[in-house]
C-alpha positions, 0 to 999 in steps of 0.5 A: 468422308467429309466431317459433319458440320454443326450450325449455331444460331444467334438471334437478336431479340430486339431486332429479330436478326439471326446469325449463323455460325457453322463449325466443323465437328472437331472444332465444336468438340475442341471448343466444348472441351476448352469450356469444360476443362479451363474452370476445372484446371483453375480449381485444381490449380487453386486446390494444390497450394504449396505445403510450405506456404500453407504451413507458414500461414498456419504458423503466422496464425498461431503466432498471432494467437499467442501474441493476442493472448500475451496482450490480453494477459499484460493488459490484465496485469496493468489493470491490477497494478493500476487498481493496486496503486489507487488503493494504496494511494487512498490508504496512504492518504488516510494514514497520513492524517495524524491526530493534532495532539499527536502531531504536536507531540511528535514535533516536540520530540528530541531530533534523535527520536524523530530520526530513529523513527524515520529510519534515515533518508528516504529513497528518491525516484532516481533510486528506481531507474526504468529501463526502456523495454521494446514494447509500449506495454513493457514501458508501461509495466516498467513505470508502474513497477517503479511507482509501486516500489517507490510507493512501498518506500513512502508507505514504510515512511508513513507507517513509521510516522504512524507508529511514532505517533502511537508511541508518543505520549500526547494526552494527560493521564487524568484530570487534576491540578498540577501540584508539583513540576518537573526539575529542581524543587524542595523536598516535601518531607525534609525541605532539602534540595530535590530533583523531581523527575516528573509531574505530580498531578493531585486528584481524588483517590480512586480517580482513573488513570489512563495510558498516554500512548500505546504500549506494553506494560513492563512492570505493574508492582510496588516500587519503593518511593513510587509505591504501587507503580506502573511502567509502560514501554512504548518503542522508540526508547520511550517509556512512561511511569505512573506512581502512587496508585491505590490499585492496578487495572493492568498486569505485566506484559499486557498490550495497552492502547492510548486512553486505557485505564491502567490504575487508580489514584492513591497515596502509596509509597512516599507521598503526602496526599492522593496524587499521581506521579507521572514521568516520561523517560527516553532511553531510561533518562527522564524528560519534562512531560510538559514538552509533549502534553497537550494543553488540558 
């Protein structure tokens, strides 16, 4: 039996012409099957991705996530380091400003005292080499780390200078007039040769006496020829003595700041009139206070 045939009409709307395409049933079924199966096969092929390739894509995605998080953390750490450096630089700038009288007094200190405060030679940038990491962020972190290390050294130096400035006697203990200087003189009692290890500053009885530097009260008691006397220790081997006081305003062990009242002018001990004996000691030996005191 002859297979039935199917006719497909194709009309052109513009010209009105009609074309006929005649197909046998088997041919028509084959064409229809192809039209239906080809998209289906393409979809099935695309959905059946190689599991190895899929796992590789997943691992790559996870790696990108980790790397992105690492960059975020590293960026945050760098921002923190930069902020810390900025704050430290501001603080060092403020600390480096010394009181003019204190700076002048430090300049007049014996070289051995200034060397002890400095703590020896400071480290240079060459002492903190930066190795070259593999990444840019590693390089930046290394540089910032070296800067922080160097900045810590500078901060230590500035803090030492500040400590020395606080410990250096640089102001007059009271307002008065100089009745006897440092060095050789005639004894005011017997007229013989005498060495005077400080300054005698005459003032009215009861005039407040002020500490000339920060320190600790080593002793506040009666001390032979000095009468009522206060001994302050300031660190770096520096000490100051205040003698002939009428009464004390401090006690042993008390922390003192420059300008604090420590006692009052009197004439106790070996004294002919109301005045203050003021002396500066370095490692127990007297030095001339006029070397350090600013002009009154």
